[in-house]
Steps between C-alpha positions, in 0.01 A plus 500: 500500500214322671400560860647156573848642440449815707579471870288807575182317398610178673552687826169683470323168444662370816361797689151423370492813284349508153516714191769714346422840656816544706488876552523466876835328461640802321344844493331509838789361705825554318567856620466398864708190437785700349485762775545226759823371346824595676699776335773249418269314261584657167344249260127429517315233299146625445350203321528203734119475505388715209573627149518879483407493130220245527174563319329538840671841545419816305774725366418751771543240771835399354601866484396540864728214598787679329429841651404396854747215546787503250555870437438578869790273598793600278748350746368149430497296180182314403484173308189468283436158346221444250364256246342799321821663381324633189268705717795620710676615183194698386444644849853637524479642149178681587587633846881504518618538139626142511727555800370388843611672819870436558431270795299244299637156414268369228459128448288249312428129548602240242476127560446361151607571143171659397568784747844598367338776295459690826873577491463750215230688691711506817795643306286797398461606863796716604503383862792522742515118491324265259459147629332174406357241736536165323264342752364247500726370225292224342686433175829554318498852356767432240744768384390863495634852550506646852694815415342809653386303807686550827392211721357149463336313788452129434308238693286190483139475611407430861170403659294186550517384137808665348603437143864385502780715363792338320826654634621515138234764427635725775859431398412612149376831640816538708714465186286754312537745790876453505519559124276809501632663819190443713515441877373148577313414822393140556214492748400133536475161331135476594293216636238440763498773762535878508779742411838332484354159412758267349791711619681796345794321337527454125727205424659545841563876464316791661440799275389819677600778262335842503493761224692823482271792572690770315431378146225755437495784749 
């Protein structure tokens, strides 16, 4: 996916920041950020402004994130979302025998048909929860197998020049999720603006389903 479709790069451009070295958004600050959360917060999304498995991090830096942040907080679950699911698969094979810490929810981004191959790599990671962010959804993905995936998050693109999403594309994903037993979460229709642009209803219905967390314990 191009930087145009990634809200992280759009936000950084708005802040007047350049380049793709986003270490300071992850490794240097994430431990303090997590420590500041209230004890009641049990689910933490690490990759709102970074990609843990990006090429700008070494394996040792990724391992440090796991040891210092994830493994040090076993009472919280951590959502990791990446476009580099192939690297994540190889990392977990090398350092964790293919099975991440039990408090990792592992996800990948898919917004177009050419990225569907990421599903097979995600399935090879024995995470507590496997999820897919179909965001931004920029084309009809057709019919495909979602078995082995626990959660699907679907949404259109937002920003100053968003590419429109046809509701039929999202409805197709909802039907696939229903068929394959995958929890379906519809985030937004998309449009000009930030998160929540275009509203959170799909054909007049709100879908806010979450996955079971006892599938692989």
